C-alpha positions in Angstrom: 154.0 44.1 258.6 150.5 44.7 260.0 147.7 46.2 257.9 147.0 48.5 260.8 150.5 49.8 261.0 150.6 53.6 261.6 152.2 56.0 259.1 153.8 59.3 259.6 154.8 62.1 257.3 158.1 63.9 258.1 158.6 67.4 256.5 162.0 68.9 257.2 164.7 70.4 255.0 167.5 68.7 257.1 168.0 65.2 255.8 169.8 64.0 258.9 166.8 64.9 261.1 164.4 63.2 258.7 166.5 60.1 258.9 166.7 60.1 262.7 163.0 60.6 263.1 162.3 57.9 260.5 164.5 55.4 262.4 162.9 56.1 265.7 159.4 55.7 264.2 160.4 52.5 262.5 161.5 51.1 265.9 158.1 52.1 267.2 156.5 50.2 264.2 155.4 53.4 262.5 156.1 53.7 258.8 157.8 56.9 257.8 157.5 58.9 254.6 159.8 61.9 254.2 159.5 65.2 252.3 162.4 67.7 252.1 160.2 70.9 251.9 156.7 72.2 252.4 155.6 71.9 248.8 156.6 68.2 248.6 155.0 67.5 251.9 151.7 69.0 251.0 151.7 67.2 247.6 152.3 63.9 249.4 149.6 64.6 252.0 147.1 65.8 249.4 147.5 62.7 247.3 146.1 60.5 250.0 145.5 62.3 253.2 143.9 59.4 255.1 147.0 57.3 254.8 148.9 59.4 257.5 148.2 59.2 261.2 150.5 62.0 262.2 152.9 64.6 260.7 156.2 66.0 261.9 156.7 69.5 260.5 159.7 71.8 260.7 158.5 75.4 261.2 161.4 77.1 259.3 162.3 75.8 255.9 163.3 77.4 252.6 160.5 77.9 250.1 157.1 77.3 251.4 157.1 78.3 255.1 156.3 76.0 257.9 153.2 78.1 258.7 152.0 78.0 255.1 152.6 74.3 255.0 150.7 73.8 258.3 147.7 75.8 256.9 147.7 73.7 253.7 148.0 70.4 255.7 145.1 71.4 257.9 142.9 71.8 254.8 143.5 68.2 253.7 143.9 66.6 257.1 142.1 68.8 259.6 142.1 66.3 262.5 145.5 64.6 262.2 148.1 65.4 264.9 150.9 67.7 263.6 154.1 67.8 265.6 155.7 71.3 265.1 159.5 71.2 265.3 161.5 74.3 265.9 164.5 75.7 267.7 162.3 78.5 269.0 160.6 78.1 272.3 157.0 76.9 272.5 155.9 80.3 273.8 157.3 82.2 270.8 154.6 83.9 268.6 155.6 81.8 265.6 154.9 78.6 267.4 152.0 79.7 269.6 149.7 80.6 266.7 150.0 77.1 265.3 149.5 75.1 268.5 146.0 73.9 269.0 144.3 70.7 270.3 145.7 68.5 267.5 149.2 70.0 267.4 152.2 69.2 269.6 155.5 70.9 269.9 159.0 69.4 269.7 161.9 71.7 270.5 165.1 71.3 268.5 167.5 69.8 269.3 165.6 66.8 270.6 166.5 63.3 271.8 165.2 59.9 270.7 163.3 59.8 274.0 161.6 63.2 273.1 160.4 61.7 269.8 159.1 58.5 271.5 157.4 60.5 274.3 155.6 62.9 271.9 154.4 60.0 269.7 153.2 58.0 272.7 151.2 61.1 273.9 149.2 61.3 270.7 
């Protein structure tokens, strides 16, 4: 394993999606760390924000909302790319207000190629 290996944080309440994304990232030689909700994700990110190169964030989760999680993540990692995942369209108000220069959108359901393409674009 390379010292320069990239690392991603995956925040999603669906275990199967966390596992799929993790497996795809591992194939791409990116280490994956998972969190099952916003609170856990923010705690992990806050403990050592510089360790992560990118974040995958589900927009709609029980407990801390995706929007609140996004805001909290931006405070500790303002420049890291955040891939917002949602079943809503990219043009929906919920998604639009979070998209900026360092955010990307991944519409659910997605394919392995979709994950690879979005990571390659970062």
